[in-house]
DRENTORKOL-3810 file (N, C-alpha, C; in nm, 4 decimals):
REM DRENTORKOL-3810
@n.u->0.0823; n.v->-0.1188; n.w->0.0000; ca.u->0.0000; ca.v->0.0000; ca.w->0.0000; c.u->0.0871; c.v->0.1257; c.w->0.0000
@n.u->0.1960; n.v->0.1172; n.w->0.0744; ca.u->0.2823; ca.v->0.2347; ca.w->0.0831; c.u->0.3402; c.v->0.2715; c.w->-0.0539
@n.u->0.3782; n.v->0.1692; n.w->-0.1314; ca.u->0.4340; ca.v->0.1945; ca.w->-0.2646; c.u->0.3304; c.v->0.2645; c.w->-0.3533
@n.u->0.2062; n.v->0.2223; n.w->-0.3431; ca.u->0.0988; ca.v->0.2862; ca.w->-0.4197; c.u->0.0791; c.v->0.4297; c.w->-0.3726
@n.u->0.0771; n.v->0.4498; n.w->-0.2406; ca.u->0.0558; ca.v->0.5839; ca.w->-0.1855; c.u->0.1683; c.v->0.6794; c.w->-0.2222
@n.u->0.2897; n.v->0.6257; n.w->-0.2349; ca.u->0.4039; ca.v->0.7104; ca.w->-0.2672; c.u->0.4085; c.v->0.7493; c.w->-0.4149
@n.u->0.3349; n.v->0.6783; n.w->-0.4978; ca.u->0.3366; ca.v->0.7112; ca.w->-0.6416; c.u->0.1965; c.v->0.6994; c.w->-0.7004
@n.u->0.1032; n.v->0.7788; n.w->-0.6488; ca.u->-0.0367; ca.v->0.7699; ca.w->-0.6931; c.u->-0.0544; c.v->0.8008; c.w->-0.8419
@n.u->0.0411; n.v->0.8660; n.w->-0.9027; ca.u->0.0313; ca.v->0.8962; ca.w->-1.0457; c.u->0.0848; c.v->0.7839; c.w->-1.1337
@n.u->0.1415; n.v->0.6809; n.w->-1.0726; ca.u->0.2045; ca.v->0.5732; ca.w->-1.1493; c.u->0.1454; c.v->0.4374; c.w->-1.1154
@n.u->0.0149; n.v->0.4303; n.w->-1.0977; ca.u->-0.0512; ca.v->0.3046; ca.w->-1.0643; c.u->-0.1265; c.v->0.2558; c.w->-1.1878
@n.u->-0.0942; n.v->0.1354; n.w->-1.2290; ca.u->-0.1574; ca.v->0.0780; ca.w->-1.3473; c.u->-0.2940; c.v->0.0197; c.w->-1.3118
@n.u->-0.3904; n.v->0.0405; n.w->-1.3993; ca.u->-0.5257; ca.v->-0.0102; ca.w->-1.3803; c.u->-0.5246; c.v->-0.1611; c.w->-1.3565
@n.u->-0.4578; n.v->-0.2355; n.w->-1.4435; ca.u->-0.4556; ca.v->-0.3822; ca.w->-1.4330; c.u->-0.3916; c.v->-0.4273; c.w->-1.3026
@n.u->-0.2865; n.v->-0.3596; n.w->-1.2599; ca.u->-0.2188; ca.v->-0.3970; ca.w->-1.1352; c.u->-0.3099; c.v->-0.3785; c.w->-1.0145
@n.u->-0.3835; n.v->-0.2689; n.w->-1.0125; ca.u->-0.4717; ca.v->-0.2432; ca.w->-0.8987; c.u->-0.5895; c.v->-0.3402; c.w->-0.8970
@n.u->-0.6461; n.v->-0.3702; n.w->-1.0124; ca.u->-0.7552; ca.v->-0.4695; ca.w->-1.0183; c.u->-0.7063; c.v->-0.6065; c.w->-0.9733
@n.u->-0.5870; n.v->-0.6440; n.w->-1.0152; ca.u->-0.5299; ca.v->-0.7724; ca.w->-0.9744; c.u->-0.5063; c.v->-0.7757; c.w->-0.8242
@n.u->-0.4520; n.v->-0.6692; n.w->-0.7698; ca.u->-0.4311; ca.v->-0.6601; ca.w->-0.6250; c.u->-0.5633; c.v->-0.6762; c.w->-0.5504
@n.u->-0.6647; n.v->-0.6065; n.w->-0.5965; ca.u->-0.7953; ca.v->-0.6140; ca.w->-0.5307; c.u->-0.8546; c.v->-0.7542; c.w->-0.5377
@n.u->-0.8579; n.v->-0.8126; n.w->-0.6545; ca.u->-0.9230; ca.v->-0.9430; ca.w->-0.6715; c.u->-0.8431; c.v->-1.0600; c.w->-0.6139
@n.u->-0.7106; n.v->-1.0511; n.w->-0.6170; ca.u->-0.6293; ca.v->-1.1641; ca.w->-0.5734; c.u->-0.5779; c.v->-1.1546; c.w->-0.4306
@n.u->-0.5775; n.v->-1.0351; n.w->-0.3720; ca.u->-0.5224; ca.v->-1.0195; ca.w->-0.2376; c.u->-0.6204; c.v->-0.9549; c.w->-0.1397
@n.u->-0.6842; n.v->-0.8474; n.w->-0.1817; ca.u->-0.7768; ca.v->-0.7785; ca.w->-0.0917; c.u->-0.9034; c.v->-0.8618; c.w->-0.0715
@n.u->-0.9522; n.v->-0.9243; n.w->-0.1766; ca.u->-1.0722; ca.v->-1.0081; ca.w->-0.1650; c.u->-1.0533; c.v->-1.1197; c.w->-0.0621
@n.u->-0.9457; n.v->-1.2016; n.w->-0.0698; ca.u->-0.9278; ca.v->-1.3054; ca.w->0.0327; c.u->-0.9100; c.v->-1.2482; c.w->0.1735
@n.u->-0.8432; n.v->-1.1334; n.w->0.1831; ca.u->-0.8275; ca.v->-1.0674; ca.w->0.3129; c.u->-0.9638; c.v->-1.0344; c.w->0.3721
@n.u->-1.0501; n.v->-0.9761; n.w->0.2903; ca.u->-1.1851; ca.v->-0.9387; ca.w->0.3365; c.u->-1.2661; c.v->-1.0630; c.w->0.3725
@n.u->-1.2626; n.v->-1.1629; n.w->0.2872; ca.u->-1.3402; ca.v->-1.2851; ca.w->0.3125; c.u->-1.2961; c.v->-1.3527; c.w->0.4419
@n.u->-1.1666; n.v->-1.3553; n.w->0.4704; ca.u->-1.1153; ca.v->-1.4189; ca.w->0.5914; c.u->-1.1585; c.v->-1.3457; c.w->0.7178
@n.u->-1.1919; n.v->-1.2195; n.w->0.7039; ca.u->-1.2303; ca.v->-1.1377; ca.w->0.8197; c.u->-1.3794; c.v->-1.1052; c.w->0.8226
@n.u->-1.4547; n.v->-1.1636; n.w->0.7317; ca.u->-1.5983; ca.v->-1.1407; ca.w->0.7275; c.u->-1.6365; c.v->-1.0019; c.w->0.6794
@n.u->-1.5476; n.v->-0.9384; n.w->0.6021; ca.u->-1.5753; ca.v->-0.8050; ca.w->0.5487; c.u->-1.6363; c.v->-0.8175; c.w->0.4092
@n.u->-1.7139; n.v->-0.7195; n.w->0.3733; ca.u->-1.7757; ca.v->-0.7143; ca.w->0.2417; c.u->-1.6696; c.v->-0.6920; c.w->0.1340
@n.u->-1.6818; n.v->-0.7642; n.w->0.0223; ca.u->-1.5998; ca.v->-0.7400; ca.w->-0.0961; c.u->-1.6856; c.v->-0.7710; c.w->-0.2184
@n.u->-1.6914; n.v->-0.6771; n.w->-0.3108; ca.u->-1.7657; ca.v->-0.6984; ca.w->-0.4341; c.u->-1.6981; c.v->-0.6205; c.w->-0.5459
@n.u->-1.6812; n.v->-0.6841; n.w->-0.6593; ca.u->-1.6257; ca.v->-0.6208; ca.w->-0.7790; c.u->-1.7307; c.v->-0.6342; c.w->-0.8873
@n.u->-1.7911; n.v->-0.5208; n.w->-0.9248; ca.u->-1.8955; ca.v->-0.5205; ca.w->-1.0277; c.u->-1.8411; c.v->-0.4588; c.w->-1.1562
@n.u->-1.8597; n.v->-0.5343; n.w->-1.2633; ca.u->-1.8207; ca.v->-0.4866; ca.w->-1.3956; c.u->-1.8992; c.v->-0.5674; c.w->-1.4974
@n.u->-1.9835; n.v->-0.5026; n.w->-1.5721; ca.u->-2.0588; ca.v->-0.5755; ca.w->-1.6741; c.u->-1.9934; c.v->-0.5555; c.w->-1.8104
@n.u->-1.9905; n.v->-0.4348; n.w->-1.8568; ca.u->-1.9225; ca.v->-0.4031; ca.w->-1.9827; c.u->-1.8650; c.v->-0.2633; c.w->-1.9708
@n.u->-1.7823; n.v->-0.2271; n.w->-2.0639; ca.u->-1.7272; ca.v->-0.0927; ca.w->-2.0645; c.u->-1.6046; c.v->-0.0785; c.w->-1.9768
@n.u->-1.5776; n.v->0.0439; n.w->-1.9387; ca.u->-1.4528; ca.v->0.0759; ca.w->-1.8691; c.u->-1.4686; c.v->0.0973; c.w->-1.7193
@n.u->-1.5904; n.v->0.0992; n.w->-1.6682; ca.u->-1.6134; ca.v->0.1286; ca.w->-1.5271; c.u->-1.6216; c.v->0.0017; c.w->-1.4431
@n.u->-1.5458; n.v->0.0007; n.w->-1.3349; ca.u->-1.5461; ca.v->-0.1088; ca.w->-1.2387; c.u->-1.5821; c.v->-0.0499; c.w->-1.1032
@n.u->-1.6801; n.v->-0.1078; n.w->-1.0356; ca.u->-1.7206; ca.v->-0.0620; ca.w->-0.9028; c.u->-1.6771; c.v->-0.1661; c.w->-0.8004
@n.u->-1.6146; n.v->-0.1197; n.w->-0.6939; ca.u->-1.5673; ca.v->-0.2072; ca.w->-0.5875; c.u->-1.6322; c.v->-0.1672; c.w->-0.4564
@n.u->-1.6717; n.v->-0.2667; n.w->-0.3797; ca.u->-1.7142; ca.v->-0.2456; ca.w->-0.2412; c.u->-1.6165; c.v->-0.3241; c.w->-0.1552
@n.u->-1.5528; n.v->-0.2550; n.w->-0.0639; ca.u->-1.4551; ca.v->-0.3161; ca.w->0.0255; c.u->-1.4880; c.v->-0.2688; c.w->0.1663
@n.u->-1.5259; n.v->-0.3637; n.w->0.2518; ca.u->-1.5711; ca.v->-0.3233; ca.w->0.3848; c.u->-1.6945; c.v->-0.2369; c.w->0.3700
@n.u->-1.6919; n.v->-0.1191; n.w->0.4286; ca.u->-1.8062; ca.v->-0.0280; ca.w->0.4183; c.u->-1.7857; c.v->0.0792; c.w->0.3108
@n.u->-1.6760; n.v->0.0704; n.w->0.2361; ca.u->-1.6439; ca.v->0.1703; ca.w->0.1339; c.u->-1.6782; c.v->0.1192; c.w->-0.0055
@n.u->-1.7208; n.v->0.2109; n.w->-0.0898; ca.u->-1.7436; ca.v->0.1816; ca.w->-0.2308; c.u->-1.6669; c.v->0.2845; c.w->-0.3120
@n.u->-1.5982; n.v->0.2369; n.w->-0.4153; ca.u->-1.5236; ca.v->0.3280; ca.w->-0.5020; c.u->-1.5222; c.v->0.2711; c.w->-0.6431
@n.u->-1.4916; n.v->0.3569; n.w->-0.7380; ca.u->-1.4878; ca.v->0.3192; ca.w->-0.8791; c.u->-1.3467; c.v->0.3296; c.w->-0.9324
@n.u->-1.3176; n.v->0.2445; n.w->-1.0283; ca.u->-1.1971; ca.v->0.2564; ca.w->-1.1083; c.u->-1.2423; c.v->0.2598; c.w->-1.2536
@n.u->-1.1879; n.v->0.3521; n.w->-1.3287; ca.u->-1.2216; ca.v->0.3636; ca.w->-1.4703; c.u->-1.0968; c.v->0.3334; c.w->-1.5508
@n.u->-1.1076; n.v->0.2339; n.w->-1.6375; ca.u->-0.9945; ca.v->0.1953; ca.w->-1.7209; c.u->-0.9593; c.v->0.3115; c.w->-1.8132
@n.u->-0.8363; n.v->0.3580; n.w->-1.8046; ca.u->-0.7981; ca.v->0.4755; ca.w->-1.8835; c.u->-0.7823; c.v->0.4435; c.w->-2.0320
@n.u->-0.7981; n.v->0.5450; n.w->-2.1135; ca.u->-0.7798; ca.v->0.5334; ca.w->-2.2585; c.u->-0.6443; c.v->0.5922; c.w->-2.2956
@n.u->-0.5666; n.v->0.5205; n.w->-2.3728; ca.u->-0.4404; ca.v->0.5736; ca.w->-2.4225; c.u->-0.3237; c.v->0.5619; c.w->-2.3263
@n.u->-0.3476; n.v->0.5209; n.w->-2.2045; ca.u->-0.2420; ca.v->0.5031; ca.w->-2.1055; c.u->-0.2868; c.v->0.3938; c.w->-2.0083
@n.u->-0.1951; n.v->0.3182; n.w->-1.9536; ca.u->-0.2346; ca.v->0.2158; ca.w->-1.8562; c.u->-0.2517; c.v->0.2717; c.w->-1.7148
@n.u->-0.2173; n.v->0.3989; n.w->-1.6949; ca.u->-0.2144; ca.v->0.4560; ca.w->-1.5603; c.u->-0.3480; c.v->0.5174; c.w->-1.5198
@n.u->-0.3853; n.v->0.4909; n.w->-1.3942; ca.u->-0.5083; ca.v->0.5469; ca.w->-1.3384; c.u->-0.4904; c.v->0.6937; c.w->-1.3026
@n.u->-0.6000; n.v->0.7666; n.w->-1.3026; ca.u->-0.5963; ca.v->0.9050; ca.w->-1.2569; c.u->-0.5888; c.v->0.9071; c.w->-1.1041
@n.u->-0.5261; n.v->1.0089; n.w->-1.0530; ca.u->-0.5002; ca.v->1.0234; ca.w->-0.9095; c.u->-0.6245; c.v->1.0063; c.w->-0.8215
@n.u->-0.7391; n.v->1.0679; n.w->-0.8547; ca.u->-0.8556; ca.v->1.0541; ca.w->-0.7660; c.u->-0.9013; c.v->0.9090; c.w->-0.7457
@n.u->-0.8852; n.v->0.8250; n.w->-0.8477; ca.u->-0.9239; ca.v->0.6843; ca.w->-0.8340; c.u->-0.8316; c.v->0.6117; c.w->-0.7371
@n.u->-0.7039; n.v->0.6409; n.w->-0.7457; ca.u->-0.6070; ca.v->0.5786; ca.w->-0.6557; c.u->-0.6305; c.v->0.6274; c.w->-0.5128
@n.u->-0.6607; n.v->0.7543; n.w->-0.4966; ca.u->-0.6876; ca.v->0.8084; ca.w->-0.3633; c.u->-0.8133; c.v->0.7455; c.w->-0.3025
@n.u->-0.9150; n.v->0.7191; n.w->-0.3831; ca.u->-1.0354; ca.v->0.6512; ca.w->-0.3339; c.u->-1.0029; c.v->0.5092; c.w->-0.2884
@n.u->-0.9179; n.v->0.4409; n.w->-0.3639; ca.u->-0.8730; ca.v->0.3071; ca.w->-0.3252; c.u->-0.8003; c.v->0.3125; c.w->-0.1909
@n.u->-0.7083; n.v->0.4058; n.w->-0.1756; ca.u->-0.6321; ca.v->0.4159; ca.w->-0.0508; c.u->-0.7230; c.v->0.4468; c.w->0.0684
@n.u->-0.8219; n.v->0.5299; n.w->0.0475; ca.u->-0.9171; ca.v->0.5615; ca.w->0.1540; c.u->-0.9936; c.v->0.4357; c.w->0.1967
@n.u->-1.0328; n.v->0.3544; n.w->0.0999; ca.u->-1.1026; ca.v->0.2295; ca.w->0.1317; c.u->-1.0114; c.v->0.1346; c.w->0.2082
@n.u->-0.8833; n.v->0.1302; n.w->0.1718; ca.u->-0.7885; ca.v->0.0433; ca.w->0.2417; c.u->-0.7640; c.v->0.0935; c.w->0.3835
@n.u->-0.7664; n.v->0.2228; n.w->0.4016; ca.u->-0.7528; ca.v->0.2812; ca.w->0.5351; c.u->-0.8722; c.v->0.2407; c.w->0.6228
@n.u->-0.9906; n.v->0.2369; n.w->0.5635; ca.u->-1.1106; ca.v->0.2014; ca.w->0.6392; c.u->-1.1123; c.v->0.0568; c.w->0.6866
@n.u->-1.0348; n.v->-0.0324; n.w->0.6204; ca.u->-1.0276; ca.v->-0.1713; ca.w->0.6664; c.u->-0.8902; c.v->-0.1989; c.w->0.7307
@n.u->-0.8210; n.v->-0.0926; n.w->0.7674; ca.u->-0.6944; ca.v->-0.1009; ca.w->0.8411; c.u->-0.5808; c.v->-0.1672; c.w->0.7629
@n.u->-0.5791; n.v->-0.1522; n.w->0.6329; ca.u->-0.4683; ca.v->-0.2018; ca.w->0.5518; c.u->-0.3724; c.v->-0.0906; c.w->0.5112
@n.u->-0.4056; n.v->0.0301; n.w->0.5458; ca.u->-0.3218; ca.v->0.1447; ca.w->0.5130; c.u->-0.3498; c.v->0.2518; c.w->0.6165
@n.u->-0.2459; n.v->0.3213; n.w->0.6571; ca.u->-0.2665; ca.v->0.4299; ca.w->0.7558; c.u->-0.2109; c.v->0.5609; c.w->0.7100
END
């Protein structure tokens, strides 16, 4: 989390989705916390982690996420005590 927080402008969409689905999801499930990743079609992905909900939008022309999306992710991780 610290590496992501230190470079919020250099976080790849695919890397963050992989982190969420492969690491944060099992963490939440093991602790009885809510985790949901909704994506039907298009570029918008909605995540619910614990009591937080945030969106990630797959960027066009670059693999890097915009800063506000990364900050929303970090806030959600703070709410489940994975980042301070």
